[in-house]
PDB file of the backbone (N, CA, C, O) and the ligand in Angstrom, with CONECT records:
HET     ZN  A 101       1
ATOM      1  N   MET A   1       0.834  -1.206   0.000  1.00  0.00           N
ATOM      2  CA  MET A   1       0.000   0.000   0.000  1.00  0.00           C
ATOM      3  C   MET A   1       0.872   1.261   0.000  1.00  0.00           C
ATOM      4  O   MET A   1       0.523   2.281  -0.594  1.00  0.00           O
ATOM      5  N   LEU A   2       1.996   1.160   0.672  1.00  0.00           N
ATOM      6  CA  LEU A   2       2.953   2.270   0.718  1.00  0.00           C
ATOM      7  C   LEU A   2       3.480   2.557  -0.686  1.00  0.00           C
ATOM      8  O   LEU A   2       3.660   3.706  -1.088  1.00  0.00           O
ATOM      9  N   TYR A   3       3.722   1.452  -1.426  1.00  0.00           N
ATOM     10  CA  TYR A   3       4.232   1.550  -2.796  1.00  0.00           C
ATOM     11  C   TYR A   3       3.246   2.329  -3.676  1.00  0.00           C
ATOM     12  O   TYR A   3       3.645   3.179  -4.472  1.00  0.00           O
ATOM     13  N   LEU A   4       1.946   2.022  -3.517  1.00  0.00           N
ATOM     14  CA  LEU A   4       0.912   2.680  -4.306  1.00  0.00           C
ATOM     15  C   LEU A   4       0.854   4.178  -3.992  1.00  0.00           C
ATOM     16  O   LEU A   4       0.715   5.002  -4.896  1.00  0.00           O
ATOM     17  N   THR A   5       0.957   4.513  -2.742  1.00  0.00           N
ATOM     18  CA  THR A   5       0.949   5.908  -2.315  1.00  0.00           C
ATOM     19  C   THR A   5       2.099   6.664  -2.980  1.00  0.00           C
ATOM     20  O   THR A   5       1.934   7.791  -3.445  1.00  0.00           O
ATOM     21  N   ASN A   6       3.258   6.025  -3.014  1.00  0.00           N
ATOM     22  CA  ASN A   6       4.420   6.634  -3.644  1.00  0.00           C
ATOM     23  C   ASN A   6       4.181   6.882  -5.120  1.00  0.00           C
ATOM     24  O   ASN A   6       4.598   7.910  -5.654  1.00  0.00           O
ATOM     25  N   CYS A   7       3.504   5.939  -5.792  1.00  0.00           N
ATOM     26  CA  CYS A   7       3.201   6.073  -7.218  1.00  0.00           C
ATOM     27  C   CYS A   7       2.343   7.309  -7.465  1.00  0.00           C
ATOM     28  O   CYS A   7       2.622   8.086  -8.378  1.00  0.00           O
ATOM     29  N   SER A   8       1.313   7.493  -6.666  1.00  0.00           N
ATOM     30  CA  SER A   8       0.421   8.633  -6.825  1.00  0.00           C
ATOM     31  C   SER A   8       1.191   9.935  -6.634  1.00  0.00           C
ATOM     32  O   SER A   8       0.995  10.902  -7.370  1.00  0.00           O
ATOM     33  N   GLU A   9       2.047   9.944  -5.658  1.00  0.00           N
ATOM     34  CA  GLU A   9       2.816  11.152  -5.363  1.00  0.00           C
ATOM     35  C   GLU A   9       3.768  11.498  -6.498  1.00  0.00           C
ATOM     36  O   GLU A   9       4.001  12.669  -6.796  1.00  0.00           O
ATOM     37  N   ASN A  10       4.310  10.465  -7.125  1.00  0.00           N
ATOM     38  CA  ASN A  10       5.262  10.687  -8.216  1.00  0.00           C
ATOM     39  C   ASN A  10       4.576  10.860  -9.569  1.00  0.00           C
ATOM     40  O   ASN A  10       5.245  11.006 -10.592  1.00  0.00           O
ATOM     41  N   ASP A  11       3.243  10.844  -9.577  1.00  0.00           N
ATOM     42  CA  ASP A  11       2.455  11.038 -10.793  1.00  0.00           C
ATOM     43  C   ASP A  11       2.829  10.057 -11.897  1.00  0.00           C
ATOM     44  O   ASP A  11       3.049  10.455 -13.040  1.00  0.00           O
ATOM     45  N   ILE A  12       2.900   8.777 -11.552  1.00  0.00           N
ATOM     46  CA  ILE A  12       3.158   7.708 -12.526  1.00  0.00           C
ATOM     47  C   ILE A  12       1.889   7.484 -13.349  1.00  0.00           C
ATOM     48  O   ILE A  12       0.784   7.490 -12.806  1.00  0.00           O
ATOM     49  N   PRO A  13       2.052   7.284 -14.675  1.00  0.00           N
ATOM     50  CA  PRO A  13       0.873   7.107 -15.544  1.00  0.00           C
ATOM     51  C   PRO A  13      -0.095   6.031 -15.060  1.00  0.00           C
ATOM     52  O   PRO A  13       0.288   5.107 -14.342  1.00  0.00           O
ATOM     53  N   LYS A  14      -1.370   6.169 -15.470  1.00  0.00           N
ATOM     54  CA  LYS A  14      -2.445   5.264 -15.042  1.00  0.00           C
ATOM     55  C   LYS A  14      -2.094   3.797 -15.294  1.00  0.00           C
ATOM     56  O   LYS A  14      -2.385   2.937 -14.462  1.00  0.00           O
ATOM     57  N   LEU A  15      -1.472   3.510 -16.439  1.00  0.00           N
ATOM     58  CA  LEU A  15      -1.139   2.129 -16.790  1.00  0.00           C
ATOM     59  C   LEU A  15      -0.213   1.522 -15.747  1.00  0.00           C
ATOM     60  O   LEU A  15      -0.395   0.376 -15.336  1.00  0.00           O
ATOM     61  N   GLU A  16       0.765   2.282 -15.327  1.00  0.00           N
ATOM     62  CA  GLU A  16       1.709   1.809 -14.314  1.00  0.00           C
ATOM     63  C   GLU A  16       0.988   1.548 -13.002  1.00  0.00           C
ATOM     64  O   GLU A  16       1.271   0.566 -12.315  1.00  0.00           O
ATOM     65  N   GLN A  17       0.063   2.422 -12.656  1.00  0.00           N
ATOM     66  CA  GLN A  17      -0.709   2.254 -11.423  1.00  0.00           C
ATOM     67  C   GLN A  17      -1.548   0.986 -11.491  1.00  0.00           C
ATOM     68  O   GLN A  17      -1.698   0.273 -10.498  1.00  0.00           O
ATOM     69  N   ALA A  18      -2.104   0.707 -12.696  1.00  0.00           N
ATOM     70  CA  ALA A  18      -2.903  -0.501 -12.891  1.00  0.00           C
ATOM     71  C   ALA A  18      -2.045  -1.732 -12.639  1.00  0.00           C
ATOM     72  O   ALA A  18      -2.503  -2.700 -12.032  1.00  0.00           O
ATOM     73  N   LYS A  19      -0.811  -1.697 -13.101  1.00  0.00           N
ATOM     74  CA  LYS A  19       0.111  -2.821 -12.889  1.00  0.00           C
ATOM     75  C   LYS A  19       0.346  -3.029 -11.396  1.00  0.00           C
ATOM     76  O   LYS A  19       0.399  -4.161 -10.915  1.00  0.00           O
ATOM     77  N   VAL A  20       0.484  -1.935 -10.680  1.00  0.00           N
ATOM     78  CA  VAL A  20       0.709  -2.014  -9.231  1.00  0.00           C
ATOM     79  C   VAL A  20      -0.509  -2.627  -8.559  1.00  0.00           C
ATOM     80  O   VAL A  20      -0.385  -3.458  -7.659  1.00  0.00           O
ATOM     81  N   TRP A  21      -1.708  -2.201  -9.015  1.00  0.00           N
ATOM     82  CA  TRP A  21      -2.947  -2.762  -8.462  1.00  0.00           C
ATOM     83  C   TRP A  21      -3.008  -4.263  -8.698  1.00  0.00           C
ATOM     84  O   TRP A  21      -3.389  -5.029  -7.813  1.00  0.00           O
ATOM     85  N   LEU A  22      -2.626  -4.676  -9.913  1.00  0.00           N
ATOM     86  CA  LEU A  22      -2.645  -6.099 -10.265  1.00  0.00           C
ATOM     87  C   LEU A  22      -1.678  -6.853  -9.358  1.00  0.00           C
ATOM     88  O   LEU A  22      -1.993  -7.935  -8.863  1.00  0.00           O
ATOM     89  N   TYR A  23      -0.518  -6.281  -9.148  1.00  0.00           N
ATOM     90  CA  TYR A  23       0.487  -6.901  -8.278  1.00  0.00           C
ATOM     91  C   TYR A  23      -0.080  -7.076  -6.867  1.00  0.00           C
ATOM     92  O   TYR A  23       0.064  -8.139  -6.263  1.00  0.00           O
ATOM     93  N   ILE A  24      -0.719  -6.035  -6.350  1.00  0.00           N
ATOM     94  CA  ILE A  24      -1.297  -6.085  -5.002  1.00  0.00           C
ATOM     95  C   ILE A  24      -2.401  -7.133  -4.943  1.00  0.00           C
ATOM     96  O   ILE A  24      -2.507  -7.887  -3.976  1.00  0.00           O
ATOM     97  N   LYS A  25      -3.235  -7.172  -6.007  1.00  0.00           N
ATOM     98  CA  LYS A  25      -4.342  -8.129  -6.087  1.00  0.00           C
ATOM     99  C   LYS A  25      -3.799  -9.557  -6.032  1.00  0.00           C
ATOM    100  O   LYS A  25      -4.279 -10.381  -5.254  1.00  0.00           O
ATOM    101  N   ILE A  26      -2.793  -9.844  -6.865  1.00  0.00           N
ATOM    102  CA  ILE A  26      -2.202 -11.186  -6.907  1.00  0.00           C
ATOM    103  C   ILE A  26      -1.586 -11.518  -5.551  1.00  0.00           C
ATOM    104  O   ILE A  26      -1.743 -12.625  -5.035  1.00  0.00           O
ATOM    105  N   PHE A  27      -0.893 -10.553  -4.993  1.00  0.00           N
ATOM    106  CA  PHE A  27      -0.253 -10.774  -3.692  1.00  0.00           C
ATOM    107  C   PHE A  27      -1.307 -11.101  -2.637  1.00  0.00           C
ATOM    108  O   PHE A  27      -1.138 -12.040  -1.860  1.00  0.00           O
ATOM    109  N   ASN A  28      -2.390 -10.332  -2.607  1.00  0.00           N
ATOM    110  CA  ASN A  28      -3.459 -10.547  -1.623  1.00  0.00           C
ATOM    111  C   ASN A  28      -4.122 -11.897  -1.817  1.00  0.00           C
ATOM    112  O   ASN A  28      -4.436 -12.590  -0.850  1.00  0.00           O
ATOM    113  N   GLU A  29      -4.339 -12.273  -3.101  1.00  0.00           N
ATOM    114  CA  GLU A  29      -4.980 -13.553  -3.391  1.00  0.00           C
ATOM    115  C   GLU A  29      -4.106 -14.700  -2.913  1.00  0.00           C
ATOM    116  O   GLU A  29      -4.587 -15.648  -2.293  1.00  0.00           O
ATOM    117  N   ASP A  30      -2.814 -14.602  -3.207  1.00  0.00           N
ATOM    118  CA  ASP A  30      -1.885 -15.639  -2.751  1.00  0.00           C
ATOM    119  C   ASP A  30      -1.852 -15.695  -1.231  1.00  0.00           C
ATOM    120  O   ASP A  30      -1.818 -16.769  -0.631  1.00  0.00           O
ATOM    121  N   PHE A  31      -1.863 -14.524  -0.629  1.00  0.00           N
ATOM    122  CA  PHE A  31      -1.826 -14.451   0.831  1.00  0.00           C
ATOM    123  C   PHE A  31      -3.090 -15.077   1.416  1.00  0.00           C
ATOM    124  O   PHE A  31      -3.021 -15.869   2.355  1.00  0.00           O
ATOM    125  N   ASN A  32      -4.250 -14.714   0.850  1.00  0.00           N
ATOM    126  CA  ASN A  32      -5.527 -15.251   1.320  1.00  0.00           C
ATOM    127  C   ASN A  32      -5.570 -16.769   1.170  1.00  0.00           C
ATOM    128  O   ASN A  32      -6.088 -17.482   2.029  1.00  0.00           O
ATOM    129  N   LEU A  33      -5.014 -17.241   0.064  1.00  0.00           N
ATOM    130  CA  LEU A  33      -4.996 -18.662  -0.239  1.00  0.00           C
ATOM    131  C   LEU A  33      -4.306 -19.422   0.891  1.00  0.00           C
ATOM    132  O   LEU A  33      -4.823 -20.423   1.387  1.00  0.00           O
ATOM    133  N   SER A  34      -3.141 -18.937   1.287  1.00  0.00           N
ATOM    134  CA  SER A  34      -2.426 -19.642   2.346  1.00  0.00           C
ATOM    135  C   SER A  34      -3.072 -19.370   3.707  1.00  0.00           C
ATOM    136  O   SER A  34      -3.052 -20.216   4.601  1.00  0.00           O
ATOM    137  N   PHE A  35      -3.642 -18.174   3.840  1.00  0.00           N
ATOM    138  CA  PHE A  35      -4.269 -17.797   5.116  1.00  0.00           C
ATOM    139  C   PHE A  35      -5.495 -18.656   5.389  1.00  0.00           C
ATOM    140  O   PHE A  35      -5.780 -19.001   6.536  1.00  0.00           O
ATOM    141  N   HIS A  36      -6.224 -19.001   4.316  1.00  0.00           N
ATOM    142  CA  HIS A  36      -7.487 -19.728   4.489  1.00  0.00           C
ATOM    143  C   HIS A  36      -7.332 -21.243   4.464  1.00  0.00           C
ATOM    144  O   HIS A  36      -8.321 -21.969   4.566  1.00  0.00           O
ATOM    145  N   LEU A  37      -6.106 -21.724   4.329  1.00  0.00           N
ATOM    146  CA  LEU A  37      -5.911 -23.170   4.380  1.00  0.00           C
ATOM    147  C   LEU A  37      -6.495 -23.705   5.691  1.00  0.00           C
ATOM    148  O   LEU A  37      -6.164 -23.203   6.765  1.00  0.00           O
ATOM    149  N   PRO A  38      -7.350 -24.709   5.609  1.00  0.00           N
ATOM    150  CA  PRO A  38      -8.078 -25.194   6.792  1.00  0.00           C
ATOM    151  C   PRO A  38      -7.146 -25.709   7.882  1.00  0.00           C
ATOM    152  O   PRO A  38      -7.407 -25.506   9.067  1.00  0.00           O
ATOM    153  N   TYR A  39      -6.073 -26.366   7.493  1.00  0.00           N
ATOM    154  CA  TYR A  39      -5.062 -26.748   8.477  1.00  0.00           C
ATOM    155  C   TYR A  39      -3.694 -26.727   7.815  1.00  0.00           C
ATOM    156  O   TYR A  39      -3.583 -26.774   6.589  1.00  0.00           O
ATOM    157  N   SER A  40      -2.675 -26.657   8.621  1.00  0.00           N
ATOM    158  CA  SER A  40      -1.354 -26.300   8.110  1.00  0.00           C
ATOM    159  C   SER A  40      -0.687 -27.401   7.287  1.00  0.00           C
ATOM    160  O   SER A  40       0.097 -27.097   6.388  1.00  0.00           O
ATOM    161  N   ASP A  41      -0.980 -28.678   7.572  1.00  0.00           N
ATOM    162  CA  ASP A  41      -0.260 -29.733   6.847  1.00  0.00           C
ATOM    163  C   ASP A  41      -0.846 -29.947   5.458  1.00  0.00           C
ATOM    164  O   ASP A  41      -2.054 -30.124   5.303  1.00  0.00           O
ATOM    165  N   THR A  42       0.022 -29.929   4.450  1.00  0.00           N
ATOM    166  CA  THR A  42      -0.399 -30.161   3.076  1.00  0.00           C
ATOM    167  C   THR A  42       0.167 -31.494   2.603  1.00  0.00           C
ATOM    168  O   THR A  42       1.211 -31.937   3.081  1.00  0.00           O
ATOM    169  N   CYS A  43      -0.528 -32.132   1.659  1.00  0.00           N
ATOM    170  CA  CYS A  43      -0.060 -33.404   1.134  1.00  0.00           C
ATOM    171  C   CYS A  43       0.657 -33.181  -0.200  1.00  0.00           C
ATOM    172  O   CYS A  43       0.803 -32.046  -0.654  1.00  0.00           O
ATOM    173  N   ASP A  44       1.090 -34.251  -0.805  1.00  0.00           N
ATOM    174  CA  ASP A  44       1.801 -34.161  -2.087  1.00  0.00           C
ATOM    175  C   ASP A  44       0.915 -33.552  -3.173  1.00  0.00           C
ATOM    176  O   ASP A  44       1.392 -32.798  -4.021  1.00  0.00           O
ATOM    177  N   ASP A  45      -0.380 -33.883  -3.143  1.00  0.00           N
ATOM    178  CA  ASP A  45      -1.324 -33.332  -4.121  1.00  0.00           C
ATOM    179  C   ASP A  45      -1.394 -31.816  -4.001  1.00  0.00           C
ATOM    180  O   ASP A  45      -1.363 -31.098  -5.001  1.00  0.00           O
ATOM    181  N   CYS A  46      -1.490 -31.339  -2.762  1.00  0.00           N
ATOM    182  CA  CYS A  46      -1.530 -29.897  -2.501  1.00  0.00           C
ATOM    183  C   CYS A  46      -0.296 -29.223  -3.095  1.00  0.00           C
ATOM    184  O   CYS A  46      -0.396 -28.236  -3.824  1.00  0.00           O
ATOM    185  N   ASP A  47       0.858 -29.774  -2.768  1.00  0.00           N
ATOM    186  CA  ASP A  47       2.121 -29.199  -3.228  1.00  0.00           C
ATOM    187  C   ASP A  47       2.173 -29.187  -4.756  1.00  0.00           C
ATOM    188  O   ASP A  47       2.570 -28.199  -5.374  1.00  0.00           O
ATOM    189  N   HIS A  48       1.765 -30.303  -5.343  1.00  0.00           N
ATOM    190  CA  HIS A  48       1.782 -30.440  -6.805  1.00  0.00           C
ATOM    191  C   HIS A  48       0.877 -29.388  -7.457  1.00  0.00           C
ATOM    192  O   HIS A  48       1.277 -28.717  -8.408  1.00  0.00           O
ATOM    193  N   LEU A  49      -0.344 -29.256  -6.934  1.00  0.00           N
ATOM    194  CA  LEU A  49      -1.301 -28.290  -7.495  1.00  0.00           C
ATOM    195  C   LEU A  49      -0.801 -26.856  -7.310  1.00  0.00           C
ATOM    196  O   LEU A  49      -0.982 -26.006  -8.182  1.00  0.00           O
ATOM    197  N   MET A  50      -0.174 -26.603  -6.167  1.00  0.00           N
ATOM    198  CA  MET A  50       0.323 -25.255  -5.886  1.00  0.00           C
ATOM    199  C   MET A  50       1.428 -24.876  -6.866  1.00  0.00           C
ATOM    200  O   MET A  50       1.485 -23.743  -7.344  1.00  0.00           O
ATOM    201  N   ILE A  51       2.306 -25.838  -7.160  1.00  0.00           N
ATOM    202  CA  ILE A  51       3.397 -25.587  -8.117  1.00  0.00           C
ATOM    203  C   ILE A  51       2.816 -25.376  -9.511  1.00  0.00           C
ATOM    204  O   ILE A  51       3.239 -24.474 -10.234  1.00  0.00           O
ATOM    205  N   GLN A  52       1.845 -26.209  -9.885  1.00  0.00           N
ATOM    206  CA  GLN A  52       1.178 -26.078 -11.189  1.00  0.00           C
ATOM    207  C   GLN A  52       0.532 -24.703 -11.326  1.00  0.00           C
ATOM    208  O   GLN A  52       0.641 -24.046 -12.362  1.00  0.00           O
ATOM    209  N   GLU A  53      -0.143 -24.283 -10.254  1.00  0.00           N
ATOM    210  CA  GLU A  53      -0.854 -23.006 -10.255  1.00  0.00           C
ATOM    211  C   GLU A  53       0.115 -21.842 -10.458  1.00  0.00           C
ATOM    212  O   GLU A  53      -0.175 -20.888 -11.179  1.00  0.00           O
ATOM    213  N   LYS A  54       1.259 -21.945  -9.811  1.00  0.00           N
ATOM    214  CA  LYS A  54       2.263 -20.876  -9.911  1.00  0.00           C
ATOM    215  C   LYS A  54       2.881 -20.815 -11.301  1.00  0.00           C
ATOM    216  O   LYS A  54       3.206 -19.735 -11.793  1.00  0.00           O
ATOM    217  N   ASN A  55       3.045 -21.981 -11.936  1.00  0.00           N
ATOM    218  CA  ASN A  55       3.782 -22.043 -13.196  1.00  0.00           C
ATOM    219  C   ASN A  55       2.903 -22.064 -14.437  1.00  0.00           C
ATOM    220  O   ASN A  55       3.419 -22.100 -15.553  1.00  0.00           O
ATOM    221  N   CYS A  56       1.572 -22.041 -14.263  1.00  0.00           N
ATOM    222  CA  CYS A  56       0.683 -22.200 -15.410  1.00  0.00           C
ATOM    223  C   CYS A  56       0.761 -20.997 -16.346  1.00  0.00           C
ATOM    224  O   CYS A  56       1.069 -19.879 -15.931  1.00  0.00           O
ATOM    225  N   GLY A  57       0.468 -21.263 -17.639  1.00  0.00           N
ATOM    226  CA  GLY A  57       0.695 -20.256 -18.669  1.00  0.00           C
ATOM    227  C   GLY A  57      -0.458 -19.302 -18.913  1.00  0.00           C
ATOM    228  O   GLY A  57      -0.237 -18.190 -19.392  1.00  0.00           O
ATOM    229  N   SER A  58      -1.689 -19.704 -18.597  1.00  0.00           N
ATOM    230  CA  SER A  58      -2.832 -18.858 -18.945  1.00  0.00           C
ATOM    231  C   SER A  58      -3.805 -18.735 -17.770  1.00  0.00           C
ATOM    232  O   SER A  58      -3.767 -19.519 -16.821  1.00  0.00           O
ATOM    233  N   VAL A  59      -4.670 -17.735 -17.861  1.00  0.00           N
ATOM    234  CA  VAL A  59      -5.674 -17.496 -16.822  1.00  0.00           C
ATOM    235  C   VAL A  59      -6.630 -18.686 -16.744  1.00  0.00           C
ATOM    236  O   VAL A  59      -7.019 -19.108 -15.655  1.00  0.00           O
ATOM    237  N   GLU A  60      -7.008 -19.227 -17.921  1.00  0.00           N
ATOM    238  CA  GLU A  60      -7.932 -20.363 -17.970  1.00  0.00           C
ATOM    239  C   GLU A  60      -7.333 -21.557 -17.236  1.00  0.00           C
ATOM    240  O   GLU A  60      -7.993 -22.207 -16.425  1.00  0.00           O
ATOM    241  N   GLU A  61      -6.075 -21.825 -17.539  1.00  0.00           N
ATOM    242  CA  GLU A  61      -5.365 -22.946 -16.931  1.00  0.00           C
ATOM    243  C   GLU A  61      -5.303 -22.756 -15.421  1.00  0.00           C
ATOM    244  O   GLU A  61      -5.528 -23.688 -14.649  1.00  0.00           O
ATOM    245  N   ARG A  62      -4.996 -21.541 -15.024  1.00  0.00           N
ATOM    246  CA  ARG A  62      -4.875 -21.235 -13.601  1.00  0.00           C
ATOM    247  C   ARG A  62      -6.218 -21.443 -12.900  1.00  0.00           C
ATOM    248  O   ARG A  62      -6.280 -21.991 -11.800  1.00  0.00           O
ATOM    249  N   GLY A  63      -7.296 -20.994 -13.560  1.00  0.00           N
ATOM    250  CA  GLY A  63      -8.637 -21.148 -13.001  1.00  0.00           C
ATOM    251  C   GLY A  63      -8.980 -22.612 -12.796  1.00  0.00           C
ATOM    252  O   GLY A  63      -9.573 -22.993 -11.787  1.00  0.00           O
ATOM    253  N   GLU A  64      -8.597 -23.427 -13.771  1.00  0.00           N
ATOM    254  CA  GLU A  64      -8.868 -24.870 -13.718  1.00  0.00           C
ATOM    255  C   GLU A  64      -8.109 -25.502 -12.546  1.00  0.00           C
ATOM    256  O   GLU A  64      -8.660 -26.317 -11.807  1.00  0.00           O
ATOM    257  N   ILE A  65      -6.856 -25.120 -12.390  1.00  0.00           N
ATOM    258  CA  ILE A  65      -6.033 -25.674 -11.312  1.00  0.00           C
ATOM    259  C   ILE A  65      -6.571 -25.218  -9.959  1.00  0.00           C
ATOM    260  O   ILE A  65      -6.625 -26.000  -9.010  1.00  0.00           O
ATOM    261  N   THR A  66      -6.969 -23.949  -9.875  1.00  0.00           N
ATOM    262  CA  THR A  66      -7.529 -23.416  -8.630  1.00  0.00           C
ATOM    263  C   THR A  66      -8.773 -24.199  -8.242  1.00  0.00           C
ATOM    264  O   THR A  66      -8.995 -24.499  -7.069  1.00  0.00           O
ATOM    265  N   LYS A  67      -9.596 -24.532  -9.265  1.00  0.00           N
ATOM    266  CA  LYS A  67     -10.822 -25.305  -9.030  1.00  0.00           C
ATOM    267  C   LYS A  67     -10.472 -26.695  -8.506  1.00  0.00           C
ATOM    268  O   LYS A  67     -11.067 -27.175  -7.541  1.00  0.00           O
ATOM    269  N   GLN A  68      -9.505 -27.332  -9.153  1.00  0.00           N
ATOM    270  CA  GLN A  68      -9.057 -28.661  -8.728  1.00  0.00           C
ATOM    271  C   GLN A  68      -8.567 -28.632  -7.292  1.00  0.00           C
ATOM    272  O   GLN A  68      -8.832 -29.543  -6.508  1.00  0.00           O
ATOM    273  N   LYS A  69      -7.850 -27.571  -6.965  1.00  0.00           N
ATOM    274  CA  LYS A  69      -7.287 -27.438  -5.620  1.00  0.00           C
ATOM    275  C   LYS A  69      -8.410 -27.270  -4.590  1.00  0.00           C
ATOM    276  O   LYS A  69      -8.357 -27.844  -3.502  1.00  0.00           O
ATOM    277  N   ALA A  70      -9.425 -26.475  -4.946  1.00  0.00           N
ATOM    278  CA  ALA A  70     -10.561 -26.255  -4.055  1.00  0.00           C
ATOM    279  C   ALA A  70     -11.282 -27.575  -3.788  1.00  0.00           C
ATOM    280  O   ALA A  70     -11.648 -27.876  -2.652  1.00  0.00           O
ATOM    281  N   ILE A  71     -11.483 -28.364  -4.860  1.00  0.00           N
ATOM    282  CA  ILE A  71     -12.140 -29.672  -4.725  1.00  0.00           C
ATOM    283  C   ILE A  71     -11.291 -30.573  -3.828  1.00  0.00           C
ATOM    284  O   ILE A  71     -11.804 -31.244  -2.933  1.00  0.00           O
ATOM    285  N   HIS A  72      -9.999 -30.573  -4.084  1.00  0.00           N
ATOM    286  CA  HIS A  72      -9.088 -31.405  -3.298  1.00  0.00           C
ATOM    287  C   HIS A  72      -9.133 -31.009  -1.815  1.00  0.00           C
ATOM    288  O   HIS A  72      -9.160 -31.870  -0.935  1.00  0.00           O
ATOM    289  N   LEU A  73      -9.139 -29.697  -1.552  1.00  0.00           N
ATOM    290  CA  LEU A  73      -9.164 -29.218  -0.162  1.00  0.00           C
ATOM    291  C   LEU A  73     -10.481 -29.577   0.515  1.00  0.00           C
ATOM    292  O   LEU A  73     -10.510 -29.914   1.699  1.00  0.00           O
ATOM    293  N   ASP A  74     -11.593 -29.499  -0.262  1.00  0.00           N
ATOM    294  CA  ASP A  74     -12.903 -29.907   0.264  1.00  0.00           C
ATOM    295  C   ASP A  74     -12.868 -31.359   0.719  1.00  0.00           C
ATOM    296  O   ASP A  74     -13.338 -31.704   1.803  1.00  0.00           O
ATOM    297  N   GLU A  75     -12.294 -32.203  -0.145  1.00  0.00           N
ATOM    298  CA  GLU A  75     -12.204 -33.626   0.174  1.00  0.00           C
ATOM    299  C   GLU A  75     -11.333 -33.845   1.407  1.00  0.00           C
ATOM    300  O   GLU A  75     -11.656 -34.653   2.278  1.00  0.00           O
ATOM    301  N   ALA A  76     -10.238 -33.120   1.465  1.00  0.00           N
ATOM    302  CA  ALA A  76      -9.333 -33.227   2.610  1.00  0.00           C
ATOM    303  C   ALA A  76     -10.048 -32.795   3.889  1.00  0.00           C
ATOM    304  O   ALA A  76      -9.910 -33.427   4.936  1.00  0.00           O
ATOM    305  N   ASN A  77     -10.818 -31.700   3.784  1.00  0.00           N
ATOM    306  CA  ASN A  77     -11.598 -31.208   4.926  1.00  0.00           C
ATOM    307  C   ASN A  77     -12.587 -32.253   5.405  1.00  0.00           C
ATOM    308  O   ASN A  77     -12.740 -32.483   6.605  1.00  0.00           O
ATOM    309  N   LEU A  78     -13.260 -32.886   4.442  1.00  0.00           N
ATOM    310  CA  LEU A  78     -14.264 -33.904   4.734  1.00  0.00           C
ATOM    311  C   LEU A  78     -13.625 -35.060   5.487  1.00  0.00           C
ATOM    312  O   LEU A  78     -14.124 -35.512   6.518  1.00  0.00           O
ATOM    313  N   ARG A  79     -12.501 -35.528   4.941  1.00  0.00           N
ATOM    314  CA  ARG A  79     -11.778 -36.627   5.603  1.00  0.00           C
ATOM    315  C   ARG A  79     -11.395 -36.224   7.019  1.00  0.00           C
ATOM    316  O   ARG A  79     -11.496 -37.005   7.965  1.00  0.00           O
ATOM    317  N   HIS A  80     -10.951 -34.973   7.127  1.00  0.00           N
ATOM    318  CA  HIS A  80     -10.491 -34.454   8.403  1.00  0.00           C
ATOM    319  C   HIS A  80     -11.634 -34.456   9.430  1.00  0.00           C
ATOM    320  O   HIS A  80     -11.444 -34.866  10.575  1.00  0.00           O
ATOM    321  N   SER A  81     -12.824 -33.993   9.011  1.00  0.00           N
ATOM    322  CA  SER A  81     -13.955 -33.911   9.946  1.00  0.00           C
ATOM    323  C   SER A  81     -14.508 -35.292  10.267  1.00  0.00           C
ATOM    324  O   SER A  81     -14.964 -35.534  11.384  1.00  0.00           O
ATOM    325  N   ILE A  82     -14.470 -36.202   9.293  1.00  0.00           N
ATOM    326  CA  ILE A  82     -14.926 -37.576   9.550  1.00  0.00           C
ATOM    327  C   ILE A  82     -14.020 -38.220  10.592  1.00  0.00           C
ATOM    328  O   ILE A  82     -14.485 -38.877  11.524  1.00  0.00           O
ATOM    329  N   LYS A  83     -12.722 -38.018  10.414  1.00  0.00           N
ATOM    330  CA  LYS A  83     -11.748 -38.568  11.353  1.00  0.00           C
ATOM    331  C   LYS A  83     -12.022 -38.058  12.776  1.00  0.00           C
ATOM    332  O   LYS A  83     -11.919 -38.796  13.756  1.00  0.00           O
ATOM    333  N   ARG A  84     -12.378 -36.755  12.849  1.00  0.00           N
ATOM    334  CA  ARG A  84     -12.609 -36.130  14.146  1.00  0.00           C
ATOM    335  C   ARG A  84     -13.855 -36.724  14.821  1.00  0.00           C
ATOM    336  O   ARG A  84     -13.890 -36.908  16.037  1.00  0.00           O
ATOM    337  N   GLU A  85     -14.881 -37.019  13.997  1.00  0.00           N
ATOM    338  CA  GLU A  85     -16.123 -37.574  14.546  1.00  0.00           C
ATOM    339  C   GLU A  85     -15.910 -38.990  15.077  1.00  0.00           C
ATOM    340  O   GLU A  85     -16.595 -39.420  16.006  1.00  0.00           O
ATOM    341  N   ASP A  86     -14.959 -39.711  14.484  1.00  0.00           N
ATOM    342  CA  ASP A  86     -14.690 -41.083  14.900  1.00  0.00           C
ATOM    343  C   ASP A  86     -14.141 -41.164  16.316  1.00  0.00           C
ATOM    344  O   ASP A  86     -14.320 -42.162  17.014  1.00  0.00           O
ATOM    345  N   LYS A  87     -13.475 -40.102  16.721  1.00  0.00           N
ATOM    346  CA  LYS A  87     -12.772 -40.159  18.006  1.00  0.00           C
ATOM    347  C   LYS A  87     -13.735 -40.135  19.203  1.00  0.00           C
ATOM    348  O   LYS A  87     -13.294 -40.177  20.351  1.00  0.00           O
TER     349      LYS A  87
HETATM  350 ZN    ZN A 101      -3.699 -32.119  -0.185  1.00  0.00          ZN2+
END
């Protein structure tokens, strides 16, 4: 946020500011992603999907991987809660 304030003060063109916004958006999304992980331990599938998501070439591809990851996390959550009920 400090970076953005500096941009405004230095009168950087709108396009440059848009890039900064995109950077902040991506950063926040990545941060939220790790922040909202239901529990800290990840499995090999999680790691694999996370690497794929980071390295993917297109928005469509990224969306697909994000969806797969969400489904995988749902399943992991389900297993986790079932395990808890057994105790
Ligand atoms: Zn996993």
